[in-house]
C-alpha positions in Angstrom: 0.1 0.1 0.0 1.0 3.3 -0.4 2.3 5.4 2.6 2.6 9.2 3.4 5.8 10.7 4.2 5.2 12.0 7.4 4.7 14.4 5.3 4.2 17.2 3.4 3.0 18.4 6.6 4.7 17.2 9.4 7.7 16.9 7.2 7.3 20.1 5.8 7.1 21.7 9.3 9.9 20.0 10.7 12.3 19.8 7.5 11.9 23.6 6.9 11.9 24.7 10.5 15.0 26.7 9.8 13.4 28.7 7.0 10.3 29.0 9.2 12.4 30.8 11.9 13.7 33.3 9.6 10.0 33.9 8.1 7.1 32.0 7.9 3.9 28.4 7.5 1.7 24.7 4.6 0.6 20.1 4.3 -1.6 14.0 3.4 -2.2 12.9 4.0 2.0 11.9 5.9 8.1 9.8 7.0 8.0 6.9 5.4 6.8 3.9 7.5 5.9 0.6 5.4 2.1 0.3 5.4 0.3 -3.0 4.6 -2.0 -3.3 2.1 -4.4 -6.0 3.2 -7.5 -6.2 1.9 -9.7 -6.2 4.8 -12.8 -8.5 4.9 -14.3 -7.4 8.3 -17.1 -5.0 7.7 -19.6 -3.6 10.0 -23.1 -2.1 9.1 -24.0 1.5 10.0 -26.6 2.3 12.3 -29.2 3.4 10.2 -29.6 5.9 6.9 -30.5 9.1 8.3 -28.2 11.7 9.3 -28.3 12.8 13.1 -27.2 15.9 15.1 -25.6 16.1 18.4 -28.0 16.9 21.4 -25.8 18.7 23.8 -22.7 18.1 25.5 -21.8 14.4 25.6 -19.2 14.4 28.3 -16.9 11.5 29.2 -14.0 10.1 27.2 -13.7 10.1 23.3 -11.0 8.8 21.0 -10.0 10.4 17.8 -8.2 8.1 15.3 -5.8 10.1 13.2 -2.9 9.8 10.7 0.5 10.8 11.9 0.2 14.2 10.4 -2.6 15.6 12.5 -1.5 18.4 14.5 -3.6 20.4 17.1 -3.0 23.2 19.3 -2.8 22.2 22.9 -4.7 25.2 24.1 -7.5 24.8 21.5 -8.0 21.4 22.4 -8.0 22.1 26.1 -10.5 24.7 25.6 -12.6 22.2 23.7 -12.3 19.7 26.4 -13.2 22.2 29.2 -16.4 23.5 27.1 -17.4 20.0 26.2 -16.8 18.0 29.2 -14.9 15.6 27.0 -11.5 14.2 27.5 -10.1 13.8 24.1 -7.4 11.1 23.2 -5.9 11.2 19.9 -4.7 8.0 18.5 -2.3 8.1 15.5 -2.3 5.2 13.2 0.4 5.8 10.7 -0.2 7.3 7.4 -3.7 7.6 5.7 -3.4 4.4 4.2 -2.4 2.6 7.1 -5.0 4.2 9.1 -7.7 3.2 6.8 -6.6 -0.4 6.9 -6.8 -0.5 10.8 -10.3 0.9 10.6 -11.3 -1.9 8.2 -9.3 -4.7 10.1 -11.0 -3.5 13.4 -14.5 -2.7 12.2 -16.5 -4.8 14.6 -14.5 -3.2 17.5 -13.4 0.2 16.4 -10.2 1.8 17.4 -12.1 5.0 18.6 -15.0 7.0 18.4 -14.2 9.7 15.4 -11.7 9.6 12.8 -9.8 12.4 10.9 -7.6 12.1 8.0 -9.5 10.0 5.6 -8.9 11.5 2.1 -10.4 11.3 -1.1 -7.7 8.6 -2.3 -9.3 6.3 0.4 -12.6 7.6 1.0 -14.6 4.9 -0.9 -12.6 2.0 0.7 -13.8 3.2 4.1 -17.3 3.8 2.9 -17.8 0.5 1.2 -16.7 -1.0 4.3 -19.1 0.3 6.6 -17.0 1.5 9.1 -18.4 4.9 9.6 -21.7 6.1 10.9 -24.2 8.9 9.2 -23.8 12.3 10.9 -24.1 15.8 9.6 -22.5 18.4 11.7 -24.3 21.7 12.0 -21.1 23.3 11.2 -21.0 21.7 7.7 -23.0 24.2 5.9 -20.1 26.8 6.6 -18.2 25.5 3.6 -17.7 21.8 4.2 -20.6 21.0 2.0 -18.7 22.3 -1.0 -15.8 19.6 -0.6 -18.5 16.8 0.3 -18.6 13.4 -1.6 -22.3 13.0 -1.6 -22.1 10.8 1.5 -23.0 12.1 5.2 -20.8 9.6 6.8 -17.6 11.7 5.7 -17.4 15.7 6.4 -14.7 17.4 4.8 -12.2 19.5 7.2 -9.3 20.5 5.0 -7.7 20.3 1.5 -4.5 20.9 -0.4 -3.0 21.0 -3.8 -0.3 18.7 -4.5 1.8 20.3 -7.4 5.2 20.7 -8.9 7.1 23.4 -7.3 9.7 25.7 -9.4 13.0 27.2 -8.2 13.0 30.6 -9.8 16.5 31.5 -9.3 17.6 28.3 -11.4 15.5 29.1 -14.3 16.3 32.7 -14.2 20.1 32.0 -14.2 19.9 29.8 -17.1 17.5 32.3 -19.1 15.2 29.0 -19.6 11.6 29.6 -19.5 9.8 27.6 -16.5 7.6 24.8 -17.3 3.9 25.6 -16.7 1.9 22.1 -17.6 2.2 18.6 -17.3 3.2 18.3 -20.8 5.9 21.0 -20.5 7.6 18.6 -17.9 8.2 15.8 -20.5 10.0 18.2 -22.9 13.7 17.7 -23.9 14.8 21.4 -22.3 13.8 20.1 -18.9 15.5 16.9 -19.1 17.0 15.7 -15.7 15.4 18.6 -13.9 12.4 17.0 -12.1 12.2 14.9 -9.0 9.0 13.5 -7.4 8.5 10.7 -4.7 7.0 7.4 -5.7 3.3 6.8 -5.7 4.1 3.3 -4.7 5.7 4.9 -1.1 4.2 8.4 -0.8 0.8 10.0 -0.6 2.1 13.1 -2.6 3.6 10.7 -5.1 0.4 9.2 -5.6 -1.4 12.2 -5.9 0.7 13.3 -8.8 0.1 10.0 -10.4 -3.7 10.4 -9.9 -3.3 14.0 -11.4 -1.6 12.6 -14.3 -4.2 10.0 -15.0 -6.8 12.6 -14.4 -5.2 14.7 -17.1 -4.3 12.3 -19.8 -6.8 9.7 -19.2 -6.8 6.1 -18.4 -5.3 5.1 -21.8 -2.8 7.9 -21.9 -0.9 8.4 -18.8 1.2 5.5 -19.2 2.6 7.2 -22.4 3.3 10.1 -20.4 5.1 8.5 -17.6 7.3 6.6 -20.3 8.2 10.2 -21.7 9.0 11.6 -18.2 11.3 8.5 -17.6 12.9 9.1 -20.9 13.5 12.9 -19.9 15.2 11.6 -16.7 12.7 12.1 -14.0 14.3 11.1 -10.6 12.1 8.9 -8.4 12.5 9.2 -4.3 11.0 6.9 -1.7 9.4 9.8 0.1 8.5 13.7 -0.2 11.4 14.3 2.2 14.2 13.2 0.4 12.7 14.8 -3.0 12.1 18.2 -1.5 14.8 18.8 1.2 17.6 16.7 -0.6 17.1 17.0 -4.3 15.5 20.0 -4.7 17.6 23.1 -5.5 15.2 25.8 -4.0 15.0 24.3 -0.5 17.5 23.6 2.5 19.2 20.7 0.6 20.4 22.9 -2.5 20.1 19.9 -4.6 20.5 19.7 -8.4 16.9 19.5 -9.4 14.7 22.6 -9.9 11.5 21.0 -10.0 10.1 18.9 -7.4 6.7 17.6 -6.5 5.4 19.2 -3.3 2.2 21.5 -2.4 0.8 24.7 -3.5 1.5 25.5 0.3 5.1 25.0 0.2 6.3 28.5 -1.3 5.9 30.4 1.8 8.3 28.2 3.9 11.1 29.4 1.5 10.2 33.1 2.1 12.9 34.8 4.1 12.2 38.5 3.3 8.2 39.0 2.9 8.9 42.5 1.1 10.6 40.3 -1.7 9.1 37.6 -4.3 9.4 34.1 -3.1 12.1 32.1 -4.5 9.9 29.3 -5.4 6.6 28.9 -6.8 3.9 26.1 -7.5 2.8 25.4 -11.1 -0.9 25.5 -10.7 -1.8 23.6 -13.8 0.1 20.6 -12.5 -2.2 20.3 -9.1 -4.2 17.5 -8.0 -6.4 18.2 -5.0 -6.4 16.1 -1.7 -9.4 16.7 0.5 -9.4 15.2 4.1 -12.7 14.2 5.9 -13.8 13.2 9.5 -16.4 11.3 10.6 -18.2 9.2 13.4 -17.0 5.6 13.5 -19.7 2.7 13.4 -20.0 1.2 16.7 -18.5 4.0 19.0 -18.5 3.9 22.6 -19.1 7.5 22.6 -21.1 8.6 19.5 -22.3 11.9 21.0 -18.8 12.8 21.8 -17.6 11.8 18.6 -20.1 14.2 16.9 -18.7 17.1 19.1 -15.1 16.1 18.0 -16.3 16.6 14.3 -18.0 19.9 15.1 -14.7 21.0 16.8 -12.8 20.2 13.6 -15.0 22.4 11.7 -15.3 25.3 14.4 -13.7 28.8 13.4 -11.0 28.4 16.0 -9.6 25.0 14.6 -10.2 25.9 11.0 -8.0 29.1 11.5 -5.1 27.1 12.9 -5.0 24.5 10.0 -2.7 26.4 7.9 0.1 26.9 10.3 -0.4 23.6 12.1 -0.8 21.1 9.2 0.1 23.0 6.1 -3.3 22.7 4.4 -6.3 24.9 3.6 -9.4 25.2 5.7 -12.7 24.3 4.2 -14.6 26.9 6.4 -15.6 29.9 4.4 -13.9 33.5 5.5 -11.4 31.4 7.5 -8.3 34.1 7.6 -5.1 32.7 6.2 -1.6 33.6 7.1 -0.3 36.7 5.3 2.2 34.8 3.3 -0.3 32.1 2.2 -2.5 35.0 0.7 0.7 36.3 -1.2 2.7 33.2 -2.0 0.4 30.1 -1.9 -2.9 30.7 -4.2 -4.8 27.6 -4.5 -5.3 26.0 -8.1 -8.3 27.3 -10.1 -8.8 24.0 -11.8 -7.1 21.2 -10.0 -7.0 17.6 -11.4 -9.7 15.5 -9.6 -10.8 11.9 -9.9 -14.0 10.4 -8.6 -13.2 8.7 -5.3 -15.0 5.5 -6.5 -12.6 5.5 -9.5 -9.5 5.6 -7.2 -10.6 3.1 -5.0 -11.4 0.7 -7.9 -8.3 1.3 -9.7 -5.6 2.7 -7.4 -3.5 -0.6 -6.9 -3.7 -1.6 -10.3 -2.5 2.0 -11.4 0.5 1.6 -9.0 1.4 -1.5 -10.1 1.4 -0.5 -13.7 3.5 2.7 -12.8 5.8 0.5 -11.0 6.2 -2.0 -14.1 7.0 1.3 -16.3 9.3 2.9 -14.1 11.0 0.5 -12.1 10.5 -2.4 -14.4 
């Protein structure tokens, strides 16, 4: 199974900490620990089909199952606990893929009450397994609905655009026009310039593969990747190596001026906010990742789980999302850090695929990619 690079978020926040001290804030779904891809056979039935809403404070203990890249401000969480009467335990389960696998394997005896971090590359797997209960948060109408997938068992919390990033200084120094599109990356003038993590070992890498499939179609992406291979694309095991070692525009000062990262990465490289960002995102190469929260079927404290989902959509938590996890909040009118407004615009038309198509084809696509690039 694919694994997150502990990540585009935790990884970006830690690996770029030095730059952040001088300037800055940015995002998977998550270091690279192996995630077994077991096809779970255990499923549980959801308790009914109607959406429910919380009925006041639940109290008691509640466990939030997450991936390793989940970050919450301690004071925010403490304030939520004090207001709700809940005691919240955050239970990390590796990357997003590993977390979903654990939910499936423990469906009849869930690991916790609520879950955060199921993204659109794994949503159908969790929904089809029946490990989630229906719930419509009263906060969902403030923007989360716009990122929904037509099922009230998952509520959008944040989103991020996975895009190729460019080192502006490299291209200016060479007098070479920067690429702009997927097609440009395969042109001879950009030979040996691109580095990207593998979709078999990295969630950003998987997102990039899915973006090319969305752009070139199920019958055209293989030829495109053959062109990238012939054009000298470098493949790494994870985002951290690609961005912090091989990319010329970050701390590693590597040899590659094009790297797969996030639309929210460039603010991390800004030292002087009065000057242009030294890196940028190619917004025509983006694939949008959306992360969801939900109530687990069979939760011991379903009312508490509902309150946790509400908390993740609250104005306070949503405002903390960019700096904490390098993703964009779904709540409308949530203020972004000034550096994001200036240096991290979202893609106007990111590549997207139906989560059901991803669920049905993901493993086959990764296998085909491996045959093409590593065979």
